[in-house]
C-alpha positions in Angstrom: -110.0 85.7 -22.0 -107.5 82.9 -21.2 -105.2 85.6 -19.7 -107.9 86.9 -17.4 -108.8 83.4 -16.3 -105.1 82.7 -15.5 -104.7 86.0 -13.6 -107.9 85.1 -11.5 -106.5 81.7 -10.7 -103.2 83.1 -9.6 -104.8 85.7 -7.4 -107.2 83.2 -5.9 -104.3 80.8 -5.0 -102.3 83.6 -3.4 -105.3 84.8 -1.4 -105.9 81.2 -0.3 -102.2 80.9 1.0 -102.6 84.3 2.7 -105.8 83.4 4.4 -104.4 79.9 5.4 -101.4 81.6 7.1 -103.6 84.1 9.1 -105.9 81.3 10.2 -103.3 78.5 10.7 -103.4 76.3 13.8 -101.3 77.3 16.7 -98.0 75.3 16.6 -97.8 74.3 20.3 -101.4 73.2 20.4 -101.0 71.2 17.2 -97.9 69.5 18.6 -99.7 68.6 21.8 -102.8 67.4 19.9 -100.6 65.0 17.8 -98.9 63.8 21.0 -102.3 62.8 22.4 -103.3 61.1 19.3 -100.1 59.2 18.5 -100.5 55.4 19.2 -96.7 55.0 19.4 -96.6 57.6 22.2 -99.5 55.8 24.0 -97.5 52.5 23.8 -94.5 54.2 25.4 -96.8 55.7 28.1 -98.2 52.3 28.9 -94.7 50.8 28.9 -93.8 53.5 31.5 -96.8 52.6 33.5 -96.0 49.0 33.5 -92.4 49.7 34.6 -93.8 51.9 37.4 -95.9 48.9 38.6 -92.9 46.6 38.5 -91.1 49.2 40.6 -93.9 49.1 43.2 -93.0 45.4 43.8 -89.5 46.5 44.8 -90.6 49.4 47.0 -93.2 47.2 48.8 -90.7 44.2 49.3 -91.6 44.1 53.0 -95.3 43.3 52.4 -96.1 39.8 53.6 -97.0 36.9 51.4 -99.9 35.1 52.8 -101.0 31.6 51.8 -103.8 29.4 53.2 -104.1 25.6 52.9 -107.0 23.3 53.8 -106.9 19.5 53.9 -109.7 16.9 54.5 -108.4 13.6 55.7 -109.9 10.5 57.3 -108.8 8.9 60.5 -109.8 5.3 61.3 -110.4 6.3 64.9 -111.4 9.9 64.7 -113.2 9.9 61.4 -113.0 12.9 59.1 -110.6 15.7 60.1 -110.2 19.1 58.6 -106.7 20.6 58.8 -106.1 24.2 58.0 -102.8 26.1 57.6 -102.2 29.8 57.4 -98.6 30.9 56.4 -97.2 34.5 56.4 -93.7 35.3 55.1 -92.3 39.0 55.0 -88.8 39.8 53.8 -87.1 42.1 56.2 -83.7 42.6 54.6 -81.8 41.4 51.6 -78.0 42.1 51.0 -78.9 43.1 47.5 -81.9 45.4 48.3 -80.0 48.6 47.5 -79.2 47.2 44.0 -82.8 46.3 43.5 -83.9 50.0 44.2 -81.1 51.3 41.8 -82.2 48.8 39.0 -85.8 49.7 39.5 -85.0 53.5 39.1 -82.8 52.7 36.0 -85.6 50.8 34.3 -88.2 53.6 35.0 -85.7 56.2 33.8 -85.1 54.2 30.5 -88.9 54.0 30.1 -89.1 57.7 30.6 -86.4 58.4 28.0 -88.1 56.1 25.6 -91.4 58.1 25.8 -89.5 61.3 25.4 -87.7 59.8 22.4 -91.0 59.0 20.7 -92.1 62.6 21.2 -88.8 63.8 19.9 -89.2 61.7 16.6 -92.7 62.9 16.1 -91.8 66.6 16.8 -88.7 66.4 14.6 -90.7 65.0 11.6 -93.3 67.8 12.0 -90.8 70.6 12.3 -88.7 69.4 9.3 -91.7 69.3 7.1 -93.3 72.6 8.4 -90.0 74.4 7.7 -90.1 73.1 4.1 -93.8 74.1 3.7 -93.0 77.7 5.0 -90.0 78.1 2.6 -91.9 76.7 -0.4 -94.9 78.9 0.3 -92.7 82.0 0.0 -91.1 80.7 -3.2 -94.7 80.0 -4.5 -95.6 83.6 -4.0 -92.5 84.8 -6.0 -93.4 82.3 -8.8 -97.0 83.7 -8.8 -95.7 87.3 -9.1 -93.5 86.3 -12.0 -96.4 84.4 -13.6 -98.6 87.4 -13.4 -96.0 89.6 -15.1 -95.3 86.9 -17.7 -99.1 86.7 -18.6 -99.3 90.6 -18.9 -96.2 90.3 -21.3 -98.0 87.6 -23.2 -101.1 89.8 -23.5 -99.0 92.8 -24.7 -97.1 90.8 -27.3 -100.2 89.1 -28.5 -101.8 92.5 -29.2 -98.7 93.8 -30.9 -98.6 90.6 -33.1 -102.3 91.2 -34.1 -101.2 94.7 -35.0 -98.4 93.3 -37.2 -95.7 94.9 -35.0 -94.5 91.7 -33.2 -93.2 88.5 -34.7 -94.7 85.1 -34.2 -91.5 84.0 -32.5 -92.1 86.7 -29.9 -95.4 85.2 -29.1 -93.9 81.8 -28.9 -91.1 82.9 -26.6 -93.6 84.7 -24.3 -95.7 81.5 -24.2 -92.6 79.4 -23.4 -91.8 81.7 -20.4 -95.3 81.2 -19.1 -95.1 77.4 -19.5 -91.7 77.3 -17.7 -93.2 79.4 -14.8 -96.3 77.3 -14.6 -94.1 74.2 -14.5 -92.2 75.6 -11.6 -95.4 76.6 -9.8 -96.8 73.2 -10.2 -93.6 71.6 -9.0 -93.7 73.8 -5.8 -97.3 72.9 -5.2 -96.5 69.2 -5.4 -93.6 69.7 -3.0 -95.8 71.4 -0.5 -98.4 68.6 -0.8 -95.7 65.9 -0.4 -94.4 67.7 2.8 -98.0 67.8 4.2 -98.3 64.0 3.3 -95.1 63.4 5.2 -96.6 65.0 8.3 -99.8 63.0 7.9 -97.7 59.8 7.7 -95.8 60.5 10.9 -98.8 61.7 12.8 -101.5 59.4 11.5 -103.8 62.5 11.3 -105.0 64.7 8.5 -103.0 67.9 8.0 -105.1 70.9 9.0 -106.6 72.7 6.0 -105.7 76.0 7.5 -102.1 74.9 7.9 -99.9 75.1 11.0 -97.9 78.4 11.6 -94.3 77.7 12.7 -93.2 80.5 15.1 -90.4 82.8 14.0 -88.5 81.8 17.2 -88.3 78.2 16.0 -86.5 79.3 12.7 -84.2 81.5 14.8 -83.4 78.8 17.3 -82.5 76.4 14.4 -80.6 79.1 12.4 -78.5 80.2 15.4 -77.8 76.8 16.8 -74.2 76.1 17.6 -73.3 72.4 18.2 -71.6 71.4 21.4 -69.9 68.0 21.6 -70.5 68.0 25.3 -74.2 68.0 24.6 -73.9 64.5 22.9 -74.3 63.0 26.5 -77.9 64.3 26.3 -78.7 62.3 23.2 -81.9 60.3 24.1 -80.7 57.1 22.5 -77.5 57.4 24.5 -79.5 58.1 27.6 -81.6 55.1 27.1 -78.6 52.8 26.6 -76.9 54.4 29.7 -80.0 53.6 31.9 -80.1 50.1 30.5 -76.5 49.5 31.2 -76.8 50.7 34.8 -79.9 48.5 35.2 -77.9 45.5 34.1 -74.9 46.5 36.4 -77.2 46.7 39.4 -78.8 43.4 38.5 -75.5 41.5 38.9 -75.4 41.3 42.8 -79.0 40.3 42.9 -78.4 37.1 41.1 -76.0 35.9 43.8 -77.3 37.6 46.9 -75.3 36.7 50.1 -78.1 36.6 52.7 -81.6 37.6 53.4 -83.6 37.9 56.6 -87.4 37.1 56.7 -90.1 37.1 59.3 -92.4 34.1 59.0 -95.3 32.6 60.9 -97.4 29.4 60.5 -100.6 28.8 62.3 -102.3 25.4 62.1 -105.8 24.4 62.9 -107.6 21.0 63.2 -111.4 21.1 63.0 -111.3 24.9 63.6 -109.3 24.4 66.8 -105.8 26.0 66.9 -103.0 23.6 67.2 -100.4 25.5 69.3 -97.9 22.8 69.2 -97.5 23.0 65.4 -97.9 26.8 65.2 -95.0 29.2 65.4 -93.6 32.7 64.7 -89.9 33.2 63.9 -87.1 34.9 62.0 -85.4 33.2 59.2 -81.9 33.9 58.0 -80.8 32.5 54.6 -77.0 32.6 53.8 -75.9 31.8 50.3 -72.7 29.7 50.6 -72.7 28.3 47.2 -75.2 27.9 44.4 -73.9 27.2 41.0 -77.1 28.4 39.2 -77.0 31.8 41.0 -73.3 32.1 40.3 -74.0 31.3 36.6 -76.8 33.8 36.6 -74.6 36.5 38.0 -72.0 35.9 35.3 -74.7 36.1 32.7 -75.9 39.4 34.0 -72.3 40.7 34.0 -72.0 39.7 30.3 -75.3 41.6 29.6 -73.8 44.6 31.4 -70.6 44.4 29.3 -72.7 44.2 26.1 -74.7 47.3 27.0 -71.6 49.2 28.1 -69.9 48.4 24.8 -73.1 49.5 23.0 -73.2 52.7 24.9 -69.5 53.5 24.2 -70.0 52.7 20.5 -73.1 55.0 20.4 -71.2 57.9 21.7 -68.5 57.4 19.0 -71.1 57.1 16.4 -72.7 60.4 17.6 -69.3 62.1 17.6 -68.7 61.0 14.0 -72.2 62.0 12.9 -71.7 65.4 14.5 -68.6 65.9 12.5 -70.2 65.0 9.3 -73.1 67.3 10.0 -70.8 70.2 10.8 -69.0 69.7 7.5 -72.3 69.7 5.7 -73.3 72.8 7.5 -70.2 74.7 6.5 -70.6 73.6 2.9 -74.2 74.8 2.9 -73.1 78.1 4.3 -70.5 78.7 1.6 -72.9 77.6 -1.1 -75.7 79.8 0.2 -73.4 82.8 0.4 -72.4 82.3 -3.2 -76.0 81.9 -4.4 -77.1 84.9 -2.4 -74.3 87.0 -4.1 -75.5 85.8 -7.5 -79.0 86.7 -6.5 -78.0 90.2 -5.6 -76.1 90.6 -8.9 -79.1 89.3 -10.9 -81.6 91.7 -9.1 -79.2 94.6 -10.0 -79.3 93.5 -13.6 -83.1 93.6 -13.5 -83.1 97.1 -12.1 -80.8 98.2 -14.9 -83.0 96.5 -17.5 -85.9 98.3 -16.1 -84.2 101.6 -16.7 -83.1 100.5 -20.2 -86.6 99.3 -21.0 -87.9 102.8 -20.3 -85.6 104.2 -22.9 -86.1 101.1 -25.3 -82.7 99.7 -24.8 -83.8 96.4 -23.4 -86.9 94.3 -24.1 -89.6 93.5 -21.6 -89.1 89.8 -22.6 -85.4 90.0 -21.8 -86.1 91.6 -18.5 -88.7 88.8 -17.5 -86.2 86.1 -18.6 -83.7 87.7 -16.2 -86.5 87.7 -13.6 -86.9 83.9 -14.2 -83.2 83.5 -13.8 -83.5 85.3 -10.5 -86.4 83.0 -9.5 -84.2 79.9 -10.4 -81.6 81.3 -8.0 -84.3 81.9 -5.3 -85.4 78.3 -5.8 -81.8 77.0 -5.2 -81.5 79.2 -2.1 -84.7 77.9 -0.8 -83.5 74.4 -1.2 -80.2 75.1 0.5 -82.1 76.8 3.4 -84.3 73.8 3.8 -81.5 71.3 3.7 -79.4 73.5 6.0 -82.3 73.8 8.6 -82.8 70.0 8.5 -79.1 69.5 8.9 -79.1 71.7 12.0 -82.3 69.9 13.3 -80.2 66.8 13.0 -77.5 68.4 15.2 -80.1 69.4 17.8 -81.4 65.8 17.8 -77.9 64.6 18.4 -77.7 66.7 21.5 -81.2 66.3 22.8 -82.5 69.8 21.9 -85.4 68.9 19.7 -88.1 69.3 22.4 -86.9 72.9 23.2 -88.2 73.9 19.8 
């Protein structure tokens, strides 16, 4: 009765995973949905909008500034007099206007890259965990298959023990095998739940009950990825620093601008009557001969530029060293995986031979299942290596700005 219940539970779990895979959410739609619900992405979008509004101030530099002033004063001879003044000032040209436009573009670009970076972080987290889920689901199916066979063995040995043919130790060994497999199955289930929890943590949303199906082309893109050091220039952190550095560079000249030309007019009124004598329209030219504060501000901006340039150069060196480390890990994973796969081939060959030997009573069923468990243990190690290798290659793709292509 216990065996039937266990078998029914195993079949139910396997059916549940199969149905979940068939009805899983579409990967692209899920990613887009997570983008839309992410508060961190919304923050970056707002920052980009704010930078765009700041940019409009630069683009519309020529728009006039209009101010109005009204005074009420008392004259001993004329009594109360109302004086009104209307001023208009419009910048026509500034020697640093080109630098302003460049800085504006750099700041907008930096905000764009920051937004893309936030999407990259979210996408990378989702993909890494989905890959783990897919691999562990396959391993779970293998464990379930082994558990079914182990339970059948237990039933068989228990019957033989009741008939006085098998020993009590045979029953205990079969029970131990089932317990080992159940422990592994439980461990895999916990690992899958943990990976789902990781996705929920990064997205802030519940993981779909039906799951998310990761397309085969994503696996292929990761598996076949070949790192290119030239691609490090496309790293988003590097791109952000680069735009910030250029913005600082283009800010230097603005702090100590040589000259600017403005159009200005002032219209004065007394008791609603225009005072032509005090009203005027003209062109104003300001030439900066010397201003210590402006000179000091320019030097400060230059220091900021140097800081960001140094940070950018250091970031590139850091990316290079990280890439070298990831390549070494990838090569090590490849060798270890090859060794484990060779062991797996040998173990499966032993199982086939044991099946033949079992048919002529030269090998026990228990011995064969134990070898199958050894094969499963190898499959588990292979799965873990494949997951680690995939995450390692995803890290390489992140270094070269390729995550969003997945």
